C-alpha positions in Angstrom: 74.3 131.9 -15.6 76.4 128.5 -16.0 74.4 127.8 -19.1 74.9 131.0 -20.6 78.7 130.9 -20.0 79.0 127.6 -21.5 77.1 128.4 -24.6 79.1 131.4 -24.7 82.1 129.4 -24.7 80.8 127.1 -27.3 80.8 130.0 -29.8 84.3 130.8 -28.7 85.2 127.1 -29.6 84.6 127.9 -33.3 87.6 130.2 -33.1 89.5 127.4 -32.0 92.7 128.8 -30.0 91.8 132.1 -30.7 88.7 131.7 -28.8 90.5 130.3 -25.8 92.7 133.9 -26.2 89.7 136.0 -26.5 87.6 134.0 -23.9 90.4 134.7 -21.3 91.3 138.5 -22.6 87.8 139.5 -21.5 88.5 138.8 -17.7 84.6 138.3 -17.0 84.6 134.5 -17.7 86.9 132.8 -15.0 89.9 130.8 -16.2 88.7 128.1 -14.0 86.0 127.5 -16.4 87.9 128.5 -19.7 90.9 126.3 -19.2 89.4 123.3 -18.1 86.8 123.1 -20.9 89.8 123.6 -23.3 91.5 120.5 -21.8 88.1 118.8 -22.6 88.4 120.0 -26.1 91.9 118.4 -26.1 90.3 115.4 -24.9 87.9 115.1 -27.9 90.7 115.6 -30.3 89.8 119.0 -31.5 92.8 120.9 -29.9 96.5 120.1 -29.4 97.5 120.0 -25.7 100.5 122.5 -25.5 99.1 124.8 -28.4 95.8 125.1 -26.0 98.1 125.9 -23.1 100.2 128.5 -25.3 96.9 130.0 -26.0 95.8 130.0 -22.4 99.0 131.9 -21.4 98.4 134.8 -23.8 95.0 135.0 -23.1 95.7 134.8 -19.3 98.5 137.4 -20.0 96.6 140.0 -21.9 93.4 139.8 -19.8 95.6 141.2 -16.7 97.1 143.5 -18.9 94.1 145.3 -19.8 93.1 145.8 -16.4 96.9 147.0 -15.4 96.3 149.8 -18.2 92.9 150.6 -16.9 94.5 151.2 -13.5 97.4 152.9 -14.9 95.7 155.4 -16.8 92.5 155.6 -15.5 93.3 155.6 -11.9 91.2 154.7 -9.0 88.3 156.8 -9.7 87.7 155.5 -12.9 87.8 151.9 -11.4 85.3 153.0 -9.2 83.1 154.4 -11.6 83.3 151.9 -14.2 84.5 148.7 -12.5 80.9 147.7 -11.7 80.8 146.5 -15.3 83.7 144.2 -15.0 82.0 143.0 -11.4 84.6 145.1 -9.5 83.3 146.9 -6.5 85.0 149.5 -3.9 85.6 146.8 -1.5 87.4 144.4 -3.6 89.5 147.1 -4.9 90.4 148.1 -1.2 90.9 144.5 -0.5 93.6 144.3 -3.6 95.1 147.6 -2.7 95.9 146.3 0.7 97.3 143.1 -0.6 99.3 145.2 -3.1 100.7 147.3 -0.3 101.6 144.3 2.1 103.6 142.3 -0.4 104.5 144.6 -3.4 105.2 143.9 -6.9 105.3 140.1 -6.3 101.5 139.9 -5.9 101.5 140.1 -9.6 102.5 136.6 -9.4 101.2 135.2 -6.0 97.8 137.0 -6.9 97.3 134.5 -10.0 97.2 131.7 -7.7 94.4 133.0 -5.5 90.7 132.9 -6.4 89.0 136.1 -6.2 92.0 138.1 -6.1 93.5 137.0 -9.4 91.2 139.0 -11.4 91.7 142.1 -9.2 95.5 142.6 -8.5 96.5 144.0 -11.9 94.4 146.9 -10.8 96.5 148.4 -8.0 99.4 147.3 -9.8 98.5 149.5 -12.6 97.6 152.4 -10.1 100.8 152.2 -8.5 102.5 152.4 -11.9 104.4 149.4 -11.7 107.1 148.4 -14.4 104.8 146.9 -17.3 107.5 144.4 -18.1 107.9 143.1 -14.6 104.1 142.8 -14.4 103.8 141.0 -17.4 106.8 138.7 -16.6 105.1 137.6 -13.2 101.9 137.3 -15.1 103.4 134.7 -17.7 105.4 132.9 -15.0 102.0 132.4 -12.9 99.9 131.7 -15.8 102.1 128.7 -17.1 101.7 126.4 -14.3 98.2 127.3 -13.7 97.5 126.7 -17.5 99.2 123.4 -17.7 97.4 122.4 -14.7 93.6 123.3 -15.5 94.1 122.3 -19.1 95.7 118.7 -18.3 93.0 118.2 -15.6 90.3 119.0 -18.2 91.8 116.3 -20.5 92.3 113.9 -17.9 88.6 113.9 -16.4 87.1 114.2 -20.0 83.2 114.5 -20.3 83.5 115.1 -16.4 85.8 118.3 -16.8 83.8 120.6 -14.5 84.9 118.3 -11.7 88.4 119.4 -12.6 87.4 122.9 -10.9 87.2 122.1 -7.2 90.3 119.8 -7.5 92.6 122.4 -8.9 91.0 125.1 -6.7 92.0 122.9 -3.8 95.4 121.9 -5.1 96.3 126.0 -5.7 95.1 127.1 -2.2 97.1 124.4 -0.7 100.3 125.6 -2.4 99.7 129.3 -2.5 101.2 129.7 0.8 104.4 128.1 -0.2 104.6 130.4 -3.1 104.0 133.4 -0.7 106.8 132.2 1.7 109.1 131.8 -1.4 108.6 135.3 -2.8 109.0 137.0 0.5 111.9 135.1 1.2 113.4 136.2 -1.9 112.3 139.6 -1.5 114.0 139.5 2.1 117.2 138.0 0.6 117.4 140.8 -2.0 116.7 143.6 0.8 119.5 142.3 3.0 122.0 142.0 0.1 121.1 145.5 -1.1 121.7 146.9 2.3 125.0 144.8 2.7 126.3 146.3 -0.5 125.3 150.0 0.3 126.7 149.9 3.7 
Protein backbone atom coordinates (compact mmCIF):
# COMPACT_ATOMS: atom_id res chain seq x y z
CA UNK A 1 0.00 0.00 0.00
CA UNK A 2 2.85 2.35 0.91
CA UNK A 3 4.53 1.84 -2.46
CA UNK A 4 1.25 2.45 -4.30
CA UNK A 5 0.69 5.73 -2.43
CA UNK A 6 4.26 6.88 -3.06
CA UNK A 7 4.09 6.10 -6.78
CA UNK A 8 0.76 7.92 -6.87
CA UNK A 9 2.35 10.96 -5.21
CA UNK A 10 5.32 10.89 -7.56
CA UNK A 11 2.87 11.31 -10.44
CA UNK A 12 1.37 14.30 -8.61
CA UNK A 13 4.90 15.73 -8.34
CA UNK A 14 4.83 16.25 -12.11
CA UNK A 15 2.03 18.77 -11.52
CA UNK A 16 4.23 20.69 -9.07
CA UNK A 17 2.26 22.75 -6.51
CA UNK A 18 -1.06 21.85 -8.12
CA UNK A 19 -0.17 18.23 -7.38
CA UNK A 20 0.02 19.02 -3.65
CA UNK A 21 -3.39 20.69 -3.80
CA UNK A 22 -4.97 17.75 -5.65
CA UNK A 23 -3.35 15.10 -3.44
CA UNK A 24 -4.70 16.75 -0.29
CA UNK A 25 -8.10 17.56 -1.80
CA UNK A 26 -8.98 13.91 -2.34
CA UNK A 27 -8.72 13.24 1.45
CA UNK A 28 -7.74 9.61 0.79
CA UNK A 29 -3.97 10.08 1.00
CA UNK A 30 -3.06 11.23 4.55
CA UNK A 31 -1.64 14.75 4.89
CA UNK A 32 1.03 13.16 7.12
CA UNK A 33 2.44 11.60 3.96
CA UNK A 34 1.84 14.36 1.40
CA UNK A 35 3.25 17.28 3.40
CA UNK A 36 6.57 15.79 4.60
CA UNK A 37 7.12 14.52 1.05
CA UNK A 38 6.49 18.06 -0.20
CA UNK A 39 9.12 19.17 2.33
CA UNK A 40 11.52 16.66 0.79
CA UNK A 41 10.81 18.15 -2.64
CA UNK A 42 11.70 21.54 -1.13
CA UNK A 43 14.91 19.96 0.19
CA UNK A 44 15.69 18.73 -3.33
CA UNK A 45 15.25 22.25 -4.68
CA UNK A 46 12.18 21.38 -6.75
CA UNK A 47 9.84 23.62 -4.76
CA UNK A 48 9.85 26.82 -2.72
CA UNK A 49 8.98 26.36 0.95
CA UNK A 50 6.24 28.97 1.35
CA UNK A 51 4.56 28.16 -1.96
CA UNK A 52 4.51 24.49 -0.91
CA UNK A 53 2.97 25.55 2.42
CA UNK A 54 0.38 27.71 0.65
CA UNK A 55 -0.51 24.79 -1.65
CA UNK A 56 -0.80 22.50 1.37
CA UNK A 57 -3.17 24.87 3.15
CA UNK A 58 -5.32 25.27 0.03
CA UNK A 59 -5.52 21.52 -0.59
CA UNK A 60 -5.99 20.83 3.12
CA UNK A 61 -8.97 23.19 3.10
CA UNK A 62 -10.60 22.02 -0.13
CA UNK A 63 -10.63 18.36 1.02
CA UNK A 64 -12.55 19.03 4.26
CA UNK A 65 -14.91 21.39 2.41
CA UNK A 66 -15.82 18.60 -0.01
CA UNK A 67 -16.64 16.31 2.92
CA UNK A 68 -18.51 19.18 4.62
CA UNK A 69 -20.76 19.67 1.59
CA UNK A 70 -21.29 15.93 1.25
CA UNK A 71 -22.48 15.89 4.85
CA UNK A 72 -24.56 19.03 4.42
CA UNK A 73 -26.38 18.09 1.23
CA UNK A 74 -26.18 14.30 1.35
CA UNK A 75 -26.91 13.89 5.03
CA UNK A 76 -26.15 10.96 7.29
CA UNK A 77 -27.88 8.31 5.12
CA UNK A 78 -25.74 9.28 2.13
CA UNK A 79 -22.55 9.07 4.20
CA UNK A 80 -23.52 5.69 5.62
CA UNK A 81 -24.22 4.37 2.13
CA UNK A 82 -21.23 5.76 0.25
CA UNK A 83 -18.74 6.58 3.00
CA UNK A 84 -17.02 3.22 2.56
CA UNK A 85 -15.53 4.52 -0.68
CA UNK A 86 -13.77 7.18 1.40
CA UNK A 87 -12.86 4.62 4.09
CA UNK A 88 -15.49 6.12 6.42
CA UNK A 89 -17.59 3.61 8.39
CA UNK A 90 -20.64 3.98 10.64
CA UNK A 91 -18.59 3.64 13.84
CA UNK A 92 -16.23 6.41 12.71
CA UNK A 93 -19.16 8.68 11.88
CA UNK A 94 -20.71 8.08 15.31
CA UNK A 95 -17.42 8.92 17.02
CA UNK A 96 -17.12 12.13 15.01
CA UNK A 97 -20.73 13.07 15.80
CA UNK A 98 -20.18 12.52 19.54
CA UNK A 99 -17.02 14.62 19.35
CA UNK A 100 -18.93 17.37 17.52
CA UNK A 101 -21.83 17.34 20.01
CA UNK A 102 -19.40 17.52 22.91
CA UNK A 103 -17.23 20.38 21.68
CA UNK A 104 -19.41 22.21 19.15
CA UNK A 105 -18.12 24.13 16.14
CA UNK A 106 -14.64 24.39 17.64
CA UNK A 107 -14.01 20.80 16.56
CA UNK A 108 -13.52 22.08 13.00
CA UNK A 109 -10.31 23.58 14.38
CA UNK A 110 -9.27 21.14 17.11
CA UNK A 111 -10.24 18.05 15.11
CA UNK A 112 -7.62 18.82 12.45
CA UNK A 113 -4.89 18.15 15.02
CA UNK A 114 -6.16 14.68 15.96
CA UNK A 115 -5.04 11.76 13.76
CA UNK A 116 -7.99 9.66 12.68
CA UNK A 117 -10.44 12.47 13.48
CA UNK A 118 -9.29 15.16 11.06
CA UNK A 119 -10.72 13.38 8.01
CA UNK A 120 -14.05 12.63 9.69
CA UNK A 121 -14.91 15.84 11.52
CA UNK A 122 -16.11 17.81 8.43
CA UNK A 123 -18.98 15.32 8.00
CA UNK A 124 -20.90 16.08 11.23
CA UNK A 125 -20.11 19.79 10.73
CA UNK A 126 -21.89 19.58 7.38
CA UNK A 127 -24.77 17.48 8.70
CA UNK A 128 -25.29 20.04 11.49
CA UNK A 129 -25.22 22.80 8.83
CA UNK A 130 -22.47 24.69 10.60
CA UNK A 131 -21.80 28.08 8.98
CA UNK A 132 -19.58 27.29 6.00
CA UNK A 133 -17.47 30.45 6.39
CA UNK A 134 -16.78 29.71 10.05
CA UNK A 135 -15.94 26.10 9.15
CA UNK A 136 -13.57 27.29 6.41
CA UNK A 137 -11.88 29.80 8.72
CA UNK A 138 -11.34 27.16 11.44
CA UNK A 139 -9.95 24.74 8.86
CA UNK A 140 -7.51 27.28 7.41
CA UNK A 141 -6.34 28.36 10.87
CA UNK A 142 -5.69 24.73 11.79
CA UNK A 143 -4.07 23.73 8.50
CA UNK A 144 -1.54 26.58 8.54
CA UNK A 145 0.55 25.44 11.56
CA UNK A 146 0.11 21.76 10.63
CA UNK A 147 1.31 22.38 7.09
CA UNK A 148 4.26 24.53 8.18
CA UNK A 149 5.32 21.86 10.69
CA UNK A 150 5.12 18.90 8.31
CA UNK A 151 6.72 20.65 5.33
CA UNK A 152 9.50 22.06 7.53
CA UNK A 153 10.18 18.65 9.07
CA UNK A 154 10.17 17.02 5.64
CA UNK A 155 12.72 19.57 4.49
CA UNK A 156 14.88 19.12 7.59
CA UNK A 157 14.83 15.31 7.43
CA UNK A 158 15.51 15.34 3.68
CA UNK A 159 15.87 11.80 2.27
CA UNK A 160 14.66 10.48 5.63
CA UNK A 161 11.42 12.48 5.31
CA UNK A 162 9.28 9.53 6.43
CA UNK A 163 10.86 9.81 9.89
CA UNK A 164 9.17 13.20 10.20
CA UNK A 165 5.73 11.57 10.39
CA UNK A 166 5.94 9.96 13.89
CA UNK A 167 7.89 12.98 15.17
CA UNK A 168 5.20 15.44 14.04
CA UNK A 169 2.39 13.17 15.24
CA UNK A 170 3.97 12.98 18.69
CA UNK A 171 4.34 16.78 18.75
CA UNK A 172 0.71 17.35 17.71
CA UNK A 173 -0.74 14.84 20.17
CA UNK A 174 1.17 16.44 23.03
CA UNK A 175 -0.14 19.87 22.12
CA UNK A 176 -3.71 19.05 21.12
CA UNK A 177 -4.87 18.97 24.75
CA UNK A 178 -3.58 22.50 25.18
CA UNK A 179 -5.52 23.55 22.09
CA UNK A 180 -8.70 21.92 23.39
CA UNK A 181 -8.34 23.70 26.74
CA UNK A 182 -7.81 27.04 24.97
CA UNK A 183 -10.84 26.53 22.71
CA UNK A 184 -13.07 25.44 25.59
CA UNK A 185 -11.86 28.34 27.73
CA UNK A 186 -12.61 30.80 24.91
CA UNK A 187 -16.08 29.33 24.35
CA UNK A 188 -16.72 29.44 28.11
CA UNK A 189 -15.71 33.10 28.36
CA UNK A 190 -17.93 33.98 25.39
CA UNK A 191 -20.85 32.14 27.02
CA UNK A 192 -20.37 33.97 30.34
CA UNK A 193 -20.06 37.37 28.62
CA UNK A 194 -23.18 36.68 26.55
CA UNK A 195 -25.18 35.76 29.70
CA UNK A 196 -23.95 38.87 31.51
CA UNK A 197 -24.90 41.19 28.66
CA UNK A 198 -28.37 39.67 28.24
CA UNK A 199 -29.23 39.60 31.96
